[in-house]
N, C-alpha and C positions, 0 to 999 in steps of 0.2 A: 504494500500500500504506500503510495506516495503521500507525503505530508503537506504538500502545497495546497492551501485552502481547505484543509481538514480541520475539524473541531475536536480538540482533545480536552477531556475533563480530568483534572488532577485533584485528588482528595488528600488533605492533610499535608501537602508539600510545604515545608517551612524552610529549613536550611538547604537540604539537598534538593528539595522540590523547586526552589528558586532557580537553581542552575539547570535543572531538567526543563523547566518552562522556557528559559531563555534559549536553550539549544533547540527546542522544538520550534520556537518562533523564528530562529535563524533559518529553519528549513521550510518556513512558510505556513506553519500551523497557527490557528487561533486557539486561545486558551480559556477554559473555565476553571477557576481556582476556588476550591472550597476551603473554608476555615471555620473553626469553632471559637477559639479565644485569641487568635493571632491576626486580628484585623489589619493592624499596621503593616505586618509582614506580607500579608496577602496583597494589600494595596501597593506596596513597594514592588512586588513581583509583577503585578499588572502594569505598573508604570514602566518596568523594564521591557515588557512585551510591547507596549505602545511605542517605546523609543526605537524599537526594531521594525516599526511599521506594520505590526500585526495587531489584531483586536484581542482584548481580554476583559473578562469581568471577574469580580470576586464575590462569592456567594456564601453567606453564613449558613452552616449546616452542621448538625450533630449526626454524623454518618452512621452512628450506631442505632439510628431510628429510621424506620421505613419511610415515614412521612417526610422527613428531611431529605432523604435520598431522592424520593419522587420529586420534591420541590427543586432540588439541585438540577436534575435533568430537565425539568420543565423550564427552569430559568435559562439553561443552555439552549433549548429549542426556541424559546421566545427571543433570545438575543441573536442567535445565529442560524436557526432553522434546521439544524442537524446535529448529530453526535456521532463521530466516527471512531473515537477511541476513549478508553477509560483507563487511567493509571491510579490504582488503589494504593496510595502511599500512607494513608492514615495509620498511625501506629503509636503505641505507648510501650516504653521499655523501663523495666525496673526489677530489682531483686527483692524478694520477700521469703524469708525462711519458711519452710513448709508448716511448721508449728504455729506460725503467725498468719498464715494465708487464710483470709476470711472469704466468705461467700461473695461479699462486695468486691474484693480485690480480684477474685477469680472472674467474676462477671465483667469487670472492667477490661481485663486482658482479652477475654473471649470476644466481648462486644466490639471493642475498638480494633483489635488485630485481625479478627476473623469474620465476625458477623457483618461488619461494615462492608467488607469486600463482596459478600453475598448480596447484601441489600442494594448496594450501588450497582452491581452487575445486573441484578434483576430489574432495576429501574431503567438502566441504559439499553438493555437488549432490544426492546421493541423499537427504539429509534434506530439502532444499528440495523435491524432487520429491514426497516423501511428504507434505509439507505443502501441496501444490497450487501451489507457485511460490516465488519468492524474488527477492532482489536481490544483485548483486555489484558492489562499487565498488573499482576498482583505482587505483593512484597512479602516474602517469607524470611528465612534466616539461614545462614550457612550451616549452623549446627543442626537445625531441623532437616535441611537438605542432606546432611551427612548421616542422618539417622542416629545421632547420639547427643544426649544433653550436655555432657562434659562438665557443666558447672552447676553446683547446687544453688537453690534459691530462686530458680526460674521455672517452676513447675507449670504455672498457668501460662506464662509467656511461651514456653517451648511447645506446650500442647496447642496453643492458638496458632503458632507459626507452622506446626506440622499439619494442622487443619487447613491452612492456606494452600499447602502443597496438594492435599487431597481435593480441595475445592477446585483448584486449577485444573487438575486432571479430569475431574468429573464434568466440569463446565466445558472443557475442551471437547469432550465426547458429545455432550448434549448439543453444542452449538456449531459443530463443524459443518453440518449441512447448510447452515445459514451463512457460511463464509465468515464466521466470527471466530478468530483465533485467540486462544487464551493461554498465556504463559505467565511465568513468575520469575522474579529475581530474588536471589538469596544473598544479601550483602554480608560481607565479612567486615574487616576493619577499614571503614571508609572515612569516617570523620569522627574524631574524638569528641565525647560529650564536653560541654563547656566547663564542667566542674572536675574533669579528670586531671589528676596530678601529673606533672611532667614525667615523673619516674614511671608511672603506669603507662603513659603514652609510649615511652621508649620500650617498655617491656612487651607491649603488644606488637610493636613494630619488629622487635627482635624475634618474636615467636612466629612471625609471618615469613614464609620462604623468600619473598621479594624484599624483605627487610624495611618495609615502609607502609604507611597508611595509603589507601587508594586515592582519596579525594573525590569530591562530588562529580567531577566530569566522567569518572568511570561508570557511575550509575547512569548518567545521561546517555553515554554511548550504548549501554545495554538496553535501556528503554527504547532508544531509537532503533536498535537492531530488531527488537521484538515488535515494534509498531510497523516497521517497513517490510518484515518478512511476509511472504505469501504462502508459506508451506510449513513452518514450524508451529506446532501447537501441542499443548499438554506438557511442556517442558518447564523445569525450574533450574535456572542457570545460576551457579555460584559466581559471585564477583568478590573474591576474597583473597587475591594474591597468593593462592596456593595454601591458605591457612588450613584447609581440610586435609592436606597432605602431611602436615607436621605431627 
């Protein structure tokens, strides 16, 4: 699928999502950017897209709720008349020891990391069918893609991201006849969290075979590859600098 004059919906794209949006705009796409609490960041990303000569809108949405996902897609159709691709980047990440894991924390991980991808996909598919096809890119995790949790304290997060891989495969089968291709990206060490200590940043880099963090542009490259493919579907691609090999 060529990206020129296509409409791409990105959910939850904040730091990495801003770079993804700009790279898609460079290739001629128009963007619909959802946010829940990061209005200023979403507005700044939209401004970046406008500066590149493409159209963009920012839409407030809690993508763990079906009504908000429906409203997000409706806003995209109202503004641009079509939806060609959906990039489900909405995610939360945090560690909670199992003994402290509550139902509320479990639900938050499942709802934001997994349920949102299902709900947004369900909302977007009718518009993609009407347009003759489309692309969905979900976001998993390199550990879930590798089939091993490796770190304690991430029970609900790991289960949610493993579910994203299963959802990707199941949707790929369901939607292939509609020419809607569904794939996922499983990031590894891409961008250090803002509160990560320099020593830990270095430790992660040293544990990665390429000896560095990837940077946002590596995710953008993977997103573009999965949006422009016409034959890959049901795949979850690790973007981890070989971390799964270590």
